[in-house]
N, C-alpha and C positions, 0 to 999 in steps of 0.2 A: 504493500500500500504506500510505502514511502514513510519517512520519519516525520513525526509531529514535533517540530522544534519551533521555538519562538525566535524573535529577531536577535536574541543573544546567543543562539545556538544551544540553549538548554532545553531539556525535555519539557514539553507542555503538559500540564496536569489536567487534561480534559477528562470528562466522564465518558466511559466507554461501556456499551451494553452489547453482550455477545450471547446468542442463543445456540445451544448445542443439543439437538434432539429434544428431550423433555426438560432440560436444565437451562436456567438463565444465569449468566454471570454478569455482575455489575460492579464497577469499582473505578478507582482513579488510576490513570496511567502512571505506574511506578517505575517500570524498567522496560526498555525496548532495545533489543539487539537484532542481529541479522536473522534470527530464527524465531524468536518468541516475544510476545507481549505479555508482561506480568501485570495482572490487575490486582490491586490491593485497595480495600476500602480505607478512606481517610481516618476512620475511627477505630477500625479493628484490623490488625495485620496478622491474622491467624492462618498459617499455611495448612493446606489439606482439608479445609472445611468444605464439605460437599454442598452443592446447590440444592435448593428445594424445587418442588415441582413447578413447572411453568404456570400451572393453574392456580398456584398460590400467589402469583404475581410478583411484581418487582419489589414491593415493600419488604418482602421476606426472602429476597433473592440471596444467592450465595455471595460470600465476601471474598472469595478467592477463585482464580481461574488462570490457566495458561493457554494461550491461543497462538497457534502457528499462523504467522501473518497472512500467507497467501491461501491457506486452506479455506477460510471462510469466504474470501472474495471470489475464488474460483476464476480469476481473470486469466485469459490466455496469456502465455508467457510473452508473446509479442506486444501485449497491451500494458504490461505492468509498468514499464518505464513511462508510458504516456500519462498514467494516472497521477504521477507524483505532483505536478503543479496543482491538481485539484485538491489533493490532501494538504498541500501547503496553504491553500486558500482558506480552508475552513477553521483551523484552530483559533485564529484571531477573532473569528466571529462568535466564539464561545459555544459552539455546537457540540452535541453528543453524537457519537457514531453508533449505529446499531446494525446488526446482521440479522435480517428477518428470516422466518422459516420459509423453506422452499415448497413444502407440502402443506396444503391447506384444504379445508372443506370445499367441495366444488360449488362455485357461485357464479360462474360465467361460462358461456358456450365456447369461448375462445381458449379456455384453459386446456392444458394437455393432460389426458387421463393418466393416472398412476395405478399400479396394482393396489388392492385393498390393504389398508393398514393392519397391524397386528390385531386390533380390536374389531376388525371387519367394517370400520367406518370408511366410507368412500372419501378418498383424498385425491387431489390433483396437484400438478406442478403449478405454482402461482403465476398468474399473468401480471400481477402487481401486488406489492406488499403494503398498499396504502391503508387498508383497514387495520392491519396489525400496528403500523406506525402511529395511526391516530389513537389507538388504545394507549400507546406510550405517552402521547400528548396529554391524554386524559389523566394519566398517572402522575403528571407533573413535570415531564421532560419538555421544556419549552422550545428548544431548538434541536432538531435532529437531522442528520444526513446519513445516507447509506449508498453503497455501491453494491448492487445485487444482480443476480441472474434471474430473469423472468422468461416466461414461455408463452408462445401464442401458437395455437394449433393451426396447421395448414398455411402458415405465412412463409413464403419463399419468393425472393426476387432480388433485384439488384440492390435494394435497400432494406431487405427483410430476411431474417433467419428465424427459425422457430425458437431458438434459444438466444436471448439478447442480454446485453449488459445495460443496466439503467443506473443513472445517478439521480437520486431523489433527495429532496430536502423539504422540511416542514418547519413552520415557526408559528408560535402563538402570538397573537396580537397584530399579525400582518394580514393584508389582503392581496388580491391578484395584481394590483397595480404596484405594490411593493416588490413582488416577485419579478416584474418586468425590469425594475431597476437592478435587482440582484443578478438577473440574467446578463444584463449589459456588463456589470462589474466582473462576474465570473468568467465569461467568455473573453472579455478584454484582458483579464489577468492571465488566462491560459495562453492567449495569442501573444501577449508580450513575453511570457516565459519561453515560448517556443520560437521566438524571433520572427513571428509573422507581423506583429505590430498592428497598425490600424488598417492595413491593406491585405485582404484575404483574396487570393486568386484560386478559384476552384473550377476546373474543367473549362478554362477559357473565360470565365466570368470573374470580374474584379468587383469585390464587395467592400464598401467602406464601412469599417466597424466603429467609426467615431460615434459616440452617444450624443444625444438621445436617438434611439432608433425609431423608425417609422411605425405608425399604428393605423390599423384599418379595421372597422367593425365587419362582422360577417355579413350584415345587411348591405353595407357599402360594397363589399367584395362581390356579392351576387349581382348587384346592380351594374357594377363595372365590368365584370368578366363572365358572369354566369348566364346572361340572357334571360333571366327571370328572377323573381324575388326568392329569398330563402324560404319563406313560408310556402310558396307554390311548389318549390322543389321538395319540401317535406311532404306536402299533400300528394304529390305525384311519385313519391318514394324514389327520387333520383338525386337526393341531396348529396350523398357520398360520391356518386358518380360524377356529378358536376364539379364538386370540390376537387376530386382527384385528377380529373382530366382537363378541366378548363381553368380552374382558379389557382390551384397550388403552383403550377409551373410559372405563374406570373408574379409570385410573391418573393420578396427578399432578393431581387435580382441585382440591384445596385446598392441597396442598404438592407440590413436585417429588418424584418417586419413582424410585428406582433398582430396576429389576427385575433380579435377579441369580441366579447359579448355574443356568445353563441345562443341560438334559440334554446329556450328552457328545456325542450325535449332532448337536447344534446348535452345536458349536464346533470346526469343522474345523481352525482355526489356533490354537486356544486351549489353554492348559495345563489339564490335569485337576487337580481339587482334591485335594491329597495326603490329606486326611482323609476324602474321599468321592469316589473316582474315577468315580462314576456321573454326576457333574456337572462342567461346565467353568467355569473362573474367568472368566466373561463377564457383562457387564451392559448394559442399555439404560436410558437416562434418558428419563422421560416428564414433560412439563409440559402441563397442561390437556388431557390425553388424547392428546397428540402425541408420537410418538417423536422424540427430538432427537439421540441419539448411540448408538453401539455401541462397546463397549470390551472388552478382555480382557487377561489376563496371557498373554504370548506363549509358544507352544510353541517351545522351542529345541533339541529333540532331533531331529536330521535323520533318524534311523532311524524314529522314531515318525511323523514327518511323512510320510515316504515310504510307510509302511504305510497311513496315512490316504488319501493320494492314490491309491494302488493300489486300495484298497477302494472308493473313490468311483468310480473308472473302471470297476471290475468291475460295480458296481451300475448305472451308466449304460449300459454295454454290454448288460446283461441285459434292459433294457427298450427297447433300440433308440435310445438317445440317443448323441450324439457323445462319443467318448472323446478326451480332450485329452492332449497330451504333458506329461510331468512337467517341472516348472520346475527343471532341474538346477542352474543358477547360484544359485538361491535355496537349494536344499538344501545346496549346497557352502558358502554363506555361513553357514548355521545352525551349522556346525561350530565357528565362532569367535564366534558371537553371544552376548552376555551375557544374563543374566536381565533381562527387560524387560517393559514393558506399553505398549499402544498404543490409540489412540482415534480415531474419525472422528465429527465433529459436523456435522450438516447446517446449513451456513451460511444457506441460503435459508430454512429453517424457523426458525432463530434470528431472522432479520430479521422473519419473519411474526409471531412471538411479541412482539417488541419494538415492532412498529408496529401490532399488532392486525389485520393483514391476514387475511381469511377464506380467501383462495386464494393459492397460490404464484404465480399469474399476476400478482398485484399487486406482487411484489417482484423480478421478473426483467425485464430490459430488453426481451426479445423472447420470446414463447412460440413453441413449434414451429409453430403455425398461422400465425404472423405472418411466418415466414421465406420 
């Protein structure tokens, strides 16, 4: 992952949360060498104390754990060097790092099925760890980031692989507009550390990274590039098709662009905009026509979230699709979750942009076809 050092070259004492099967380790960064990270709680330095069950939650988590640095990240060897500027960016922001579970109850059709767990409960490889991280926000961890592997069934192409690497971060007290600023700062930081500076050249396109970046609402994008309104595209069930074929290639060509304020139907976990509840406080970032991240102000109302889950299941059942169980632990956590915002950034795609790679195959250690 790279070392967490402050500007004096000393070890940075940030909080780190690590999950391993049914055990959660939480503590302060006490020692870091080339092989292991030693976690010790600031109040109790007892070696060998085993962690409690994950179900007993973080307040009663273990005080000690040893973590091999690269095992949890599972980053391809070719990508480990590229992540170092990202890890250097975060300690100064006072964030906690977490490693989420890869196997979760099946809650989305795009998740990749796994064999049944030992207790015969169906589990799948996660397509996002957002629900688990939001439970950590509810437990009192105000700023969290993670670099994790996520899985999308059937996704394969020049910019898609079924197993991808995501950089995600979440913060209490922020909204989606704050995350736009953080995107500008993060990518600008990485570009500077990789000697790209303010001028990114990708596949013959020159993109000016000087902030502030351009912003365009989804409604404006459909009017300008889509040939119809966003609402009409939703009614005709061609929203995603027009977005992918007609709109996305036009975005972020000369400057990065935030596409924001999605129709409410396109923000299942996002907070609706108070001034206009027909749209969700969600954005996607585009650079050189490539979608790089998805972000939103989090919906923290458990009743409203339950209504949305129920409505989605009814709609799925009506057309013969699988109806998934409601994520009750997540809804319970929402009762104590603060106002927050979260974002998922495609790490593989970021490496593509920084290296000029035409295909995602060039920036992963193994493609699915090579396994």
